Steps between C-alpha positions, in 0.01 A plus 500: 500500500624851415589714800387821325212607280551500125490828308161397362361447849628839612328655198175321586506646851584846367221490242236383746610764750464771235148376428381512861675811631253784498205262460181684595307193618663375819428298811399829664244583230357146523462545875301817446309426178516124439705309244536610142756397243817711507632646176795259505270195499464494122872524414591246767247243382573561133879534498620290793271198477768270357747559784587173668275294272669174391522419130275197553221740599552736206768717653828619355733332746503783755623391844261498794734747673422754225137500616589508869712811446206681337249398764732603784498857368119503495489387862749767601268771365174336620363520147135378493558317172348170392830404339651304794181295540480441123868403492446253786206349310709465186777330697248266660396385152849500349551124471302499173443735204300809596240683288641791303251748647625411849865543408426835334307630802176536306338244733596572859510207741537470874582191712208340683691293753384671822173543686502863388611584146686817400357707216228243428254767385771678299627190315373324188564152634651303784792258511403207721708227660325168554645168623493374140652808338468869418275684259306816416149547637240776510316622805133409537467740791728762656422647843721793596645496851656781698874487445746622760678655202239654266767526228482117488127418468396163643195290415335166568467316170281216379679333209367334190675187379845575348532501122754217523753375751868443433773372734610769744873433483691774681226756426379533861856562623557764234177678593598506868833663413324785321325584827825464693670749268221752547530460878874569479416820314251601767770448762743719305243775456425503873871514582554789258212695652629439852857591402382831353322577827811407698717730286274804523311486830681675787452447869703657780714675241600186308351305210332194644702267280805578711341325798580131533141413587396620154804395300496144630136453403570607144812286480306195620223564245752545219678178596174302501398646166837425339490140622146453369582653160814289459302190591224591252751550220674173580168317510411642158832379360453160666155457342622606155790256524308204651712495814404228752458757777271726295175422682651553843658828394170629359317438826786654698505807274127570534517464879808722527360766265174527690676528833744760365222715349287501814803568719622786281155660490469477879845656544400775258202583721724493807756738346223747416396508865156633586447621144563146374171368634288769334302452181666807350846341510597230249664226714172315555461466122808278494374295794164451330663372181744281693227332703283432196782360288637294788168312496492456120584157350562357843570679825851539632417254776382241248817535294718472811321178595560368150870582526515303824320203348733493199806515723370211710436299183850570371656404833298177513594411144871548570508303825 
C-alpha cells in the first residue's frame, strides 16, 4: 500500500473542496428550513459517480481510496448532499454490472440496510442487502421520521421486491467504508472549528489554546481522527486487493471513525465553552452528523463486537 496519496487523489480532494466551499445550502440551513439539495449535488452525482467503482460493475478501474478521499471532504464541510449515500449504494451493488443511469447519477440510490433509511424520499431507488444477495428495489411506502441531523433526512421504508438479486461479494464492506470516510471528515471539520476557536478566543489575557486543558483535548481528538482515517484507508486498500484481513479492518475502521467523530465533536463543544452548547454556535451540527452516521450501516458497538468475534475465530483457527 502507498504511504501517500497519488497526485490524482490530491486533485480529487481539491476539486471536491472547491465545489463545496461557499455552498449556500448547509447543515445550518437544513436545521432551520429542512433539507433541500445543495448546488453541488448535481456535479457530484454526475461527475464523481465512477469513483471507486470496480471495472466488473462498469467502472473505469478507479481505486476505492479515490472515492473515500472525496467523501471525506464532504464530511469535513457537513455538506447535506445525497452523494455519499448514493456512493455507498453503488458500492453495495458493485459485485455485478450496474445500470448506466445509476453510474451516471441520473438515478440516485440510497442503501436500505438499517431500520431508518437516509434520503429515502429524495432517492429514486434503494440498494438492499438480503441473505441471498443484493439488488435494487423501490419503496412502496416512505414515512419520514425526525432526524437528529435534519441535513440527513431519515425515513421508515416499506420495500417492494428487488428487481433481481446478485451475490453481494465485498459490496457491504465497501459501503461501510464510505460511511467511515465521511465520519473521518466530520471529525476533521470539528477539530478545525475547535482549533480556530482555540487560536482566537482569549481568556485571562491569553488565547485559550495556550492552556494545556484545551490543547490536550484537541491533540487527543486529532490523534483519534488520524488513527481512524489511516485505518479506513488501509481497509479500502485491503478490500481492493482481496487481503485476508479485509473484513476485520472494515469493521475496525467503521467503529474507530464513529468514535473519533463523536469524540471530536464533543471536544469542539467543550472548547467553545458556554457558547458551544447554544443553537447559534456550530459545534452541535458536527455532533448531530457524527451521531447519525455512527448509527448508519451498523453502529460502532456492533462493528466492535464483530471485530472481537473475528479475532476469536482467527485465534481458534490458528490454535
